[in-house]
N, C-alpha and C positions, 0 to 999 in steps of 0.2 A: 598522570601519564596514561595515555590510551595505548593498549597493546591489541593488535589484531592477529589473527591466525587464519588458517585454511577454513573456508566456509564449511559448515556442517553438512550441507547437501551440495553435491557437485552440479555443474551446469546441466547435465543430462537429467538428473533427478529433479531439479528445479523446473526445467522445461516440461518434463512429464507431468508434474503437479499442475502447472499452468494449463496444459492441454486437458487434463481431467476436469479442471474448473470450467474451461470453455465448453466441454461436452455437457457437463452438468447444468450449466446456466445458458445453454445455447439459445433458448427461447427468449431470453431477456437481453441479450448482448447488443443487438442492433448495430453490428459492425465493430463492436468493441472487443478487445482481447485482454488476456491476463498475462502478467509476467510475475515470476516468483524469484526472490533473491533471499539468501541467508548469509549471516555473518556472525562472528564472535567478536565482541569488543569487551575488553576487560573481563568481568566475570558474568557476562550475560550473552545469551543467544538472541539475535535480532532476525525477524522474518518480515519481509515486505512483500505484500501482494498488491500489484498495481493493476487497476482496471482503467483502460485507456482506449480512445478511438485513434484512428489513423493519423489525424492531424494534430493530436494532443489538445484539441479544444475541450476535451473532457479527459482529465488526468487525475485519478483518485488513488493515491498510495495509502494503503492500510498497513500500519506498522504495529508490530507486537514484539515485546521482549520479555525474557524470563531469566532469572538468575538460576541457571540450570543446576549448578553444583549445590546450591542451597536447597533446591527441590529434589535433589538426589536423582537427577536425570542425566543421561548422556546428552551431548550437544545435538546429536542427530534426533534422539527421542524428543528433546525439547523443541526442535524445529518442527517436527511432525505434529506435536501437540499444538503449537502456535498456528500452524496451517489449519488444523482441525478447528481451532477456535475462530479463526478468520472465516473459515467456511461456514461455521454456525452463524456468524454475523451476516455473511452474504445471503444465507437462506432468508433471514429476516429482512434484509435490505431489498431483495428482489420480490419478497412477498408484499411489501408496501408498494401499492400500485404507482405511487408518484416517486418512488425511490427517494423519500425524504428522511430516512432513518440514517443518521450519521453518527459516527463515533466522535469523541471529543478531539479538538485540535491539539491540546496539550496532553502530555503523558498522563494517563489516568489509571489508578490501581483498579484491578479487577481480580476476582477469584472465580475460577471455573474448575469444576471437578476437584475441589480442595487444593488447587494449585494457584499460587499468587503470580500474577503477570501484570503487565502494563500495555496499554494500547493508545494509539493516536491515529488521526487521519484527517485529511482536508482535501476537498475537491479544488483543483486548479484548472485554469484555462491557459495552458502554456503557449498556445498559438497567439493569444492576445498579448501575453507577457513578452513574447519574442518580438511582436510587432511594435510594442511600446519601447522595448530596448533599442530596436533598430531606429525608431524615430528619434529617440534621445541621442543616440550615437551620431545621427546625421547632422545634428545641430539645427535642424529646421524648427521653426516656431509656428504656432497656430494661434491666430488672433480671433478666430470665429467664435460664435457662441454655441453653436450646435455641433455636436460630434455624433455621428451615427456609426455604431459598431455592428 
């Protein structure tokens, strides 16, 4: 059974962190923005940092989680720790000129500063996904051989 509770960071704190990331990485964003969310599920703190463009054709949620009680951290401290870790990853991501450094798609164990955590992330094109869903919902069929996206 999953239990949820009040997020460790309130909306204003999360928005402030997103704004700080945008300031830090402004030279690399090319119109993309950040969004930060936090939550507690069962015995873990979850942080998601989303890097996205306006039409969601680039949508990259970076997720991290930590069993904060096991690590003897408050939920808020664990959230900030995870934001720091994801910021560390973003430093590397934006340093790679082609932005080809990705974290694993499935939850993967990591240790950083002697703290155990897990991360995952995957780049999506939600614009194309929405278009495909709309096409499927319309019931239209396509019998051609070439589809240009």
